[in-house]
ZAMARGU-4260 file (C-alpha; in steps of 0.2 Angstrom, whole numbers, plus 5000, padded with zeros to 4 digits):
<rodrens>
0) 5368/5360/5124 | 5385/5350/5124 | 5400/5361/5124 | 5419/5358/5127 | 5431/5368/5137
5) 5447/5357/5136 | 5460/5360/5149 | 5472/5345/5145 | 5472/5334/5130 | 5485/5320/5128
10) 5489/5309/5112 | 5489/5290/5114 | 5491/5276/5102 | 5475/5266/5100 | 5477/5248/5106
15) 5461/5243/5098 | 5449/5250/5084 | 5441/5265/5092 | 5435/5273/5076 | 5417/5271/5083
20) 5421/5276/5100 | 5422/5295/5099 | 5417/5303/5116 | 5419/5286/5125 | 5430/5283/5141
25) 5447/5275/5137 | 5460/5268/5148 | 5478/5262/5146 | 5482/5244/5143 | 5498/5235/5148
30) 5507/5242/5133 | 5502/5260/5137 | 5489/5260/5123 | 5471/5267/5123 | 5457/5254/5125
35) 5439/5256/5130 | 5436/5257/5149 | 5425/5244/5156 | 5411/5245/5169 | 5416/5255/5184
40) 5434/5256/5179 | 5445/5271/5180 | 5449/5281/5164 | 5463/5291/5156 | 5450/5302/5150
45) 5437/5304/5135 | 5442/5300/5117 | 5440/5316/5106 | 5442/5308/5089 | 5440/5291/5080
50) 5457/5282/5079 | 5459/5265/5071 | 5470/5252/5078 | 5488/5258/5079 | 5483/5276/5075
55) 5486/5291/5087 | 5470/5298/5096 | 5467/5313/5107 | 5461/5310/5125 | 5454/5324/5136
60) 5461/5321/5153 | 5454/5337/5161 | 5441/5350/5157 | 5424/5350/5150 | 5421/5337/5137
65) 5407/5330/5127 | 5403/5312/5131 | 5391/5298/5126 | 5379/5293/5140 | 5374/5275/5144
70) 5359/5280/5156 | 5349/5294/5162 | 5360/5307/5172 | 5357/5324/5180 | 5369/5338/5183
75) 5381/5336/5198 | 5380/5317/5197 | 5396/5307/5199 | 5399/5297/5183 | 5408/5281/5179
80) 5410/5271/5163 | 5398/5256/5158 | 5404/5241/5149 | 5404/5250/5133 | 5414/5265/5139
85) 5399/5276/5140 | 5396/5287/5156 | 5383/5282/5169 | 5379/5287/5187 | 5392/5279/5199
90) 5388/5268/5213 | 5397/5258/5226 | 5416/5257/5223 | 5415/5262/5205 | 5429/5274/5199
95) 5422/5292/5197 | 5429/5299/5181 | 5418/5314/5178 | 5404/5324/5184 | 5388/5328/5174
100) 5386/5346/5168 | 5369/5343/5161 | 5354/5331/5160 | 5353/5317/5147 | 5348/5300/5143
105) 5356/5284/5136 | 5364/5288/5119 | 5364/5307/5121 | 5381/5316/5119 | 5381/5329/5134
110) 5394/5339/5142 | 5404/5332/5158 | 5418/5338/5169 | 5432/5326/5167 | 5440/5322/5183
115) 5448/5305/5182 | 5449/5302/5200 | 5448/5284/5206 | 5437/5285/5222 | 5421/5278/5228
120) 5407/5282/5216 | 5392/5285/5227 | 5386/5303/5225 | 5394/5313/5238 | 5384/5327/5248
125) 5391/5341/5259 | 5382/5353/5270 | 5385/5371/5271 | 5382/5376/5289 | 5379/5394/5294
130) 5375/5400/5312 | 5362/5413/5311 | 5357/5426/5325 | 5339/5430/5320 | 5340/5447/5327
135) 5354/5451/5315 | 5344/5446/5300 | 5339/5461/5289 | 5333/5464/5271 | 5348/5460/5260
140) 5362/5447/5259 | 5364/5435/5274 | 5378/5426/5264 | 5387/5435/5249 | 5396/5426/5235
145) 5403/5410/5243 | 5412/5400/5231 | 5411/5381/5234 | 5426/5377/5222 | 5418/5362/5215
150) 5403/5359/5203 | 5387/5352/5210 | 5369/5357/5214 | 5359/5364/5228 | 5346/5351/5234
155) 5339/5357/5250 | 5339/5371/5263 | 5333/5370/5281 | 5335/5380/5298 | 5338/5370/5314
160) 5333/5381/5329 | 5346/5382/5343 | 5338/5396/5353 | 5319/5398/5352 | 5311/5414/5347
165) 5299/5421/5361 | 5293/5437/5354 | 5277/5435/5343 | 5274/5441/5325 | 5292/5441/5319
170) 5296/5434/5301 | 5309/5433/5288 | 5310/5425/5271 | 5327/5418/5265 | 5330/5413/5247
175) 5346/5405/5238 | 5355/5412/5223 | 5368/5406/5211 | 5378/5420/5204 | 5365/5432/5210
180) 5351/5422/5200 | 5337/5415/5211 | 5336/5396/5213 | 5319/5390/5209 | 5311/5385/5225
185) 5321/5383/5241 | 5312/5398/5250 | 5313/5397/5268 | 5299/5406/5278 | 5304/5409/5296
190) 5292/5415/5309 | 5290/5417/5327 | 5279/5402/5327 | 5290/5389/5318 | 5306/5395/5326
195) 5298/5395/5344 | 5304/5377/5349 | 5321/5371/5353 | 5327/5358/5340 | 5314/5362/5327
200) 5319/5360/5309 | 5311/5372/5297 | 5312/5366/5279 | 5313/5377/5264 | 5301/5374/5249
205) 5307/5360/5237 | 5321/5366/5225 | 5315/5363/5207 | 5328/5371/5196 | 5341/5384/5192
210) 5351/5375/5206 | 5367/5369/5197 | 5384/5378/5200 | 5401/5376/5192 | 5417/5376/5202
215) 5419/5395/5200 | 5401/5400/5203 | 5395/5408/5219 | 5381/5405/5231 | 5372/5419/5241
220) 5358/5419/5253 | 5346/5434/5253 | 5334/5439/5266 | 5318/5449/5262 | 5301/5453/5270
225) 5309/5455/5287 | 5300/5460/5302 | 5315/5460/5314 | 5316/5446/5326 | 5321/5452/5344
230) 5330/5435/5348 | 5332/5418/5343 | 5346/5408/5334 | 5348/5394/5322 | 5359/5385/5310
235) 5356/5387/5292 | 5359/5370/5283 | 5361/5370/5264 | 5364/5353/5256 | 5376/5352/5241
240) 5378/5337/5230
</rodrens>
């Protein structure tokens, strides 16, 4: 459901008839007036109302706004204007002006986080890397309430073995949480067998949902079903997008 949490609105005179362009991306023309953003162009923000030529319109330059989509988008994707000022996934050197807060298709009005940042538009990924001594893993939190500080989603988790396990019949199950709610999928089953070779990468199950976080949300990693390891180390890799 599309909702708004406006942090900053500004008033701008419309340099064209924008009465049919509510929730589209607008930029400033050479006269400092609002006109529709073109494909891949930077934007002042998202138009909130329906001004005609010469009338004053409100533009959201920062916050959570409703926006008209021009293609299929998924939460966490970087977005750029298309030729009609609608938001679509950014690629190449497109200006990134928002991040998708929810899924939608062309013509839908959905919530986005307005950023207005003129950077390369390809979706950016980061990897949260956590060294893990397996002998220290016990039932409970392995990581408690880490705040990334940006919106996105968790897309993958793995453990890279840096010191092999040699004692048999040890195990632990790791799962990911956002604000203490379990991510769907992303379960990492560690055993003596799959952690017994240096350099092995143990992958979690596929992440299928409940994996979207906002800038002020927290990520935790919980261990369960632990049969305590006697040795072994690895690096837990969590891919954020």
